C-alpha positions as CSV (number, residue, x, y, z in Angstrom):
1,M,0.0,-0.2,-0.2
2,Y,2.9,2.4,1.1
3,S,5.5,0.6,-1.0
4,N,5.8,3.6,-3.5
5,Q,6.2,6.2,-1.0
6,F,8.5,4.2,1.2
7,Q,10.8,3.8,-1.7
8,A,10.8,7.4,-2.6
9,V,11.8,8.3,1.2
10,V,14.5,5.8,0.9
11,E,15.9,7.3,-2.3
12,F,15.6,10.7,-1.0
13,R,17.6,10.0,1.9
14,R,21.2,10.8,1.5
15,S,24.0,11.8,3.8
16,N,24.5,15.4,3.1
17,R,27.6,17.2,4.2
18,K,26.4,20.5,3.7
19,F,23.7,22.2,4.5
20,D,21.6,25.5,3.2
21,P,22.0,28.4,5.8
22,A,18.9,30.2,4.4
23,V,16.8,27.5,5.0
24,P,15.6,26.7,9.1
25,V,14.5,23.4,9.8
26,P,11.0,23.7,11.8
27,D,11.4,22.4,15.5
28,D,8.1,20.5,14.7
29,V,10.1,18.4,12.0
30,I,12.6,17.5,14.9
31,R,9.9,17.0,17.5
32,K,7.7,14.6,15.3
33,S,10.9,12.9,14.4
34,L,12.3,12.0,17.7
35,E,8.5,10.9,18.8
36,R,8.9,8.5,15.7
37,A,12.3,7.2,16.7
38,V,10.7,6.5,20.0
39,L,8.4,4.2,18.4
40,S,11.6,2.1,16.8
41,P,12.2,-1.8,17.7
42,N,14.4,-2.4,20.3
43,S,16.0,-5.2,22.4
44,S,13.3,-6.6,25.1
45,N,11.7,-3.1,24.7
46,M,14.1,-2.0,27.6
47,Q,14.5,1.4,25.4
48,L,18.4,1.9,26.7
49,W,18.5,4.7,24.8
50,E,18.6,8.8,25.0
51,F,18.2,11.5,22.2
52,Y,19.4,14.9,23.0
53,W,18.1,17.6,20.8
54,L,20.5,20.5,20.6
55,Q,17.9,23.1,19.9
56,S,20.2,26.1,21.0
57,A,22.3,27.4,18.3
58,A,25.1,28.2,20.4
59,L,25.1,24.9,21.5
60,R,25.3,23.2,18.1
61,E,28.2,25.9,17.3
62,S,30.0,24.5,20.4
63,F,30.0,21.1,19.2
64,V,31.6,21.9,15.8
65,P,34.8,21.5,17.3
66,L,33.8,18.4,18.9
67,C,32.8,17.1,15.6
68,M,36.1,17.8,14.2
69,G,34.9,20.7,12.3
70,Q,32.8,18.4,9.8
71,Q,31.0,20.8,7.3
72,A,27.8,18.7,8.2
73,A,28.1,20.2,11.8
74,K,29.0,23.6,10.6
75,T,26.2,24.2,8.7
76,A,23.8,22.2,10.6
77,Q,20.4,23.9,11.3
78,Q,19.4,21.4,13.9
79,M,21.3,18.3,15.7
80,V,20.5,15.2,17.5
81,V,22.8,13.0,19.9
82,F,21.9,9.4,20.0
83,V,23.1,8.0,23.5
84,T,23.0,4.5,24.7
85,R,22.0,4.1,28.5
86,R,23.0,0.3,29.4
87,D,23.3,1.7,32.8
88,K,19.3,2.3,33.1
89,W,18.6,-1.6,32.8
90,K,17.4,-1.6,36.2
91,S,15.0,1.0,36.0
92,R,13.7,0.2,32.5
93,A,13.3,-3.3,33.6
94,A,11.5,-2.1,36.5
95,W,9.2,0.3,34.3
96,N,8.2,-2.8,32.1
97,R,7.4,-4.8,34.9
98,A,5.2,-2.3,36.3
99,K,3.3,-1.8,33.0
100,I,2.6,-5.6,33.0
101,L,1.3,-5.5,36.4
102,E,-1.0,-2.6,35.4
103,T,-2.8,-5.3,33.0
104,I,-3.3,-7.7,35.9
105,D,-6.8,-7.8,37.2
106,G,-6.8,-10.9,39.6
107,T,-4.0,-13.9,39.0
108,P,-2.0,-13.4,36.2
109,S,-2.4,-15.1,32.8
110,P,0.5,-17.7,31.8
111,I,1.6,-14.9,29.3
112,Q,1.3,-12.0,31.9
113,Q,3.5,-14.2,34.2
114,K,6.2,-14.6,32.0
115,G,6.5,-11.2,31.2
116,L,7.1,-10.4,34.8
117,D,9.7,-13.3,35.1
118,Y,11.3,-12.1,32.0
119,Y,11.7,-8.0,33.3
120,G,12.2,-9.5,37.3
121,K,14.4,-12.4,36.7
122,L,15.8,-12.7,33.0
123,M,16.8,-9.1,32.5
124,P,19.0,-9.2,35.7
125,L,20.9,-12.2,34.4
126,V,21.2,-10.7,31.1
127,Y,22.4,-7.2,32.2
128,W,23.7,-7.2,35.8
129,Q,27.4,-6.6,36.2
130,D,29.7,-6.8,39.0
131,I,33.3,-5.3,39.7
132,F,34.8,-8.8,39.6
133,G,33.1,-9.8,36.3
134,I,31.7,-12.8,37.8
135,M,28.3,-12.6,36.4
136,S,30.4,-12.3,33.1
137,L,31.8,-15.7,33.7
138,V,28.4,-17.1,35.0
139,R,26.7,-15.9,31.9
140,G,29.6,-17.2,29.5
141,A,29.4,-20.6,31.1
142,M,25.6,-20.9,31.1
143,S,25.6,-20.0,27.4
144,F,28.6,-22.7,26.7
145,F,27.2,-25.8,28.3
146,A,23.5,-25.0,27.5
147,G,24.3,-24.5,23.8
148,L,25.9,-28.0,23.5
149,T,22.5,-29.7,23.3
150,R,20.2,-27.0,22.1
151,P,20.3,-23.5,20.6
152,F,20.9,-21.1,23.3
153,F,21.3,-17.1,23.5
154,R,24.8,-16.5,24.3
155,S,25.0,-13.9,26.4
156,G,28.3,-12.6,28.4
157,G,30.0,-9.4,29.5
158,R,29.7,-6.1,28.8
159,A,30.9,-6.0,25.1
160,R,27.8,-8.3,24.3
161,Q,25.8,-5.8,26.2
162,R,27.3,-3.0,24.4
163,I,26.1,-4.4,20.9
164,M,22.5,-5.1,21.9
165,V,21.8,-1.5,23.4
166,H,24.0,0.3,20.3
167,K,21.9,-1.9,18.0
168,S,18.8,-0.6,19.1
169,C,20.0,2.9,19.4
170,A,21.2,2.7,15.9
171,L,17.5,1.6,14.7
172,A,16.2,4.5,16.5
173,A,18.5,6.9,14.6
174,Q,17.7,5.2,11.2
175,T,14.0,5.7,12.0
176,F,14.8,9.3,12.8
177,M,16.6,10.1,9.4
178,L,13.9,8.4,7.3
179,S,11.5,10.5,9.2
180,I,13.7,13.4,8.3
181,A,13.5,12.6,4.9
182,A,10.1,12.0,4.8
183,E,9.6,15.7,5.9
184,G,11.5,16.9,3.0
185,F,15.1,17.5,4.8
186,H,18.4,16.1,4.7
187,S,20.7,14.1,7.2
188,C,24.3,13.2,7.9
189,P,25.0,10.8,10.9
190,M,28.3,11.4,12.1
191,E,30.8,9.1,13.8
192,G,33.9,11.5,13.5
193,F,33.7,13.1,17.2
194,D,35.4,13.3,20.8
195,E,33.1,11.0,22.9
196,K,34.9,12.1,26.4
197,R,34.0,15.7,25.5
198,V,30.8,15.2,24.0
199,K,29.6,13.3,27.2
200,R,31.3,16.1,29.2
201,A,29.2,19.0,27.2
202,L,25.8,17.1,27.8
203,G,26.8,16.2,31.6
204,L,26.2,12.4,30.9
205,P,27.4,9.7,33.3
206,R,30.3,7.3,33.0
207,G,27.6,4.6,32.2
208,A,26.5,6.4,29.0
209,E,27.8,6.2,25.5
210,I,27.6,8.1,22.2
211,N,25.9,6.1,19.2
212,M,26.1,8.7,16.8
213,I,25.4,12.5,16.1
214,I,23.1,13.3,13.4
215,S,23.2,16.8,11.6
216,V,20.0,18.0,10.1
217,G,19.3,20.6,7.4
218,K,18.2,21.3,3.9
219,G,21.0,19.6,1.8
220,T,23.0,21.4,-0.9
221,E,24.4,19.8,-4.2
222,A,27.6,20.5,-2.8
223,G,26.8,18.2,0.2
224,I,26.5,15.2,-1.8
225,W,30.2,13.7,-2.8
226,G,28.8,11.7,-5.7
227,P,26.7,9.3,-7.0
228,R,25.1,6.6,-4.4
229,F,27.7,3.5,-5.1
230,R,26.6,0.2,-3.7
231,V,28.4,-3.3,-4.2
232,P,26.2,-5.6,-5.9
233,N,23.3,-7.2,-4.5
234,E,24.4,-10.7,-5.2
235,E,27.5,-9.8,-2.8
236,V,25.4,-9.0,-0.3
237,I,21.9,-10.5,-0.4
238,F,21.8,-14.6,-0.1
239,V,19.0,-16.8,-0.4
240,R,19.3,-20.2,1.6
């Protein structure tokens, strides 16, 4: 039903690195796109992300050197920092559990009980960390021995957790960029930045990590560095 419209949005979305300074991006475009990003799929609905909209022009200007002086940062009319918050797993698990409890009238149904156990027992097992790394060893051992006889989720330490939360945050960032394209504007996801200084500028705690910074504006011809090249489909799409 919406195939052609979506194809048009995907084709229109390009990483544009120089924006037109004469064309502002309305706040409503960013607000709607962030609200759409919140609806993105994510691991276990834990929503271990935060989106920092740099609405202040002065703040955006201060981020230009933090983004290595990129043109996409210098000319950005809007900017959003996508952040992972693995450190908030306890509160997000409790929030999900509370939402399930709100739906229970009397004895929990089997699926409601599974949900309560999922967030009350499984999420602590997946995310809990201790200073000695004992839980990482426990998860690794469980995965190894259980996986000898049947398919099993291969959980482990901090690296595995970081991958999970960054994947979810990247999905939200992609939703945001597609939304920006649907509103007729352009974006550029930036990975070249000083993470430590960005975190300091936003007052983020140690457990937070920067996923990417996305600049937004009305793209220019100079902002497109050339035609869109992709390796042949047969090199990346496989049918089994």
